[in-house]
C-alpha positions as CSV (number, residue, x, y, z in Angstrom):
1,X,-35.3,-11.5,-19.1
2,X,-34.2,-13.2,-15.9
3,X,-32.5,-10.2,-14.4
4,X,-32.6,-9.8,-10.7
5,X,-33.0,-6.5,-9.0
6,X,-32.7,-5.8,-5.3
7,X,-34.7,-3.0,-3.7
8,X,-34.8,-1.9,-0.1
9,X,-38.3,-1.2,1.0
10,X,-39.8,0.2,4.2
11,X,-42.6,-1.7,5.9
12,X,-45.0,0.9,4.6
13,X,-43.8,0.6,1.0
14,X,-44.0,-3.2,1.2
15,X,-47.6,-3.0,2.4
16,X,-48.5,-0.6,-0.4
17,X,-47.0,-3.1,-3.0
18,X,-48.9,-6.0,-1.4
19,X,-52.1,-4.0,-1.5
20,X,-51.6,-3.2,-5.1
21,X,-50.9,-6.8,-5.9
22,X,-54.2,-7.8,-4.3
23,X,-56.0,-5.3,-6.6
24,X,-54.2,-6.7,-9.6
25,X,-55.0,-10.3,-8.6
26,X,-58.7,-9.3,-8.2
27,X,-58.7,-7.6,-11.5
28,X,-57.4,-10.7,-13.2
29,X,-59.9,-12.9,-11.5
30,X,-62.8,-10.7,-12.4
31,X,-61.7,-10.1,-16.0
32,X,-64.4,-11.3,-18.5
33,X,-62.9,-13.6,-21.0
34,X,-63.9,-16.1,-23.6
35,X,-64.0,-19.6,-22.0
36,X,-61.1,-21.4,-23.5
37,X,-58.3,-23.6,-22.1
38,X,-55.7,-21.2,-23.5
39,X,-57.2,-18.2,-21.7
40,X,-57.6,-20.2,-18.5
41,X,-53.9,-21.2,-18.7
42,X,-52.8,-17.6,-19.3
43,X,-54.9,-16.4,-16.3
44,X,-53.4,-19.2,-14.1
45,X,-49.9,-18.2,-15.2
46,X,-50.5,-14.5,-14.3
47,X,-52.0,-15.4,-10.9
48,X,-49.0,-17.7,-10.2
49,X,-46.6,-14.8,-11.0
50,X,-48.5,-12.5,-8.7
51,X,-48.5,-15.1,-5.9
52,X,-44.7,-15.6,-6.3
53,X,-44.3,-11.8,-5.9
54,X,-46.5,-11.8,-2.8
55,X,-44.5,-14.6,-1.3
56,X,-41.2,-12.7,-2.0
57,X,-42.5,-9.5,-0.4
58,X,-44.1,-11.4,2.5
59,X,-41.0,-13.5,3.1
60,X,-39.2,-10.5,4.6
61,X,-41.8,-10.1,7.2
62,X,-41.0,-11.4,10.7
63,X,-44.1,-12.3,12.6
64,X,-44.2,-13.7,16.0
65,X,-46.8,-16.3,16.9
66,X,-49.8,-15.2,18.9
67,X,-49.5,-15.7,22.6
68,X,-52.4,-17.5,24.2
69,X,-53.0,-16.9,27.9
């Protein structure tokens, strides 16, 4: 399942997706689980996937550095 899909998003749509990903990440972090190395690995993998999506969505953002006077 390594299909790639291209989607054009407005800035507002991208921000909505990023906000949703923050909620999903928080949900995963706060999920109560049995302490086991397998569960910890699964959680780490999910968080890594979310971080990759955040990076992809944030990569299209052009931000100029702050100007100090």
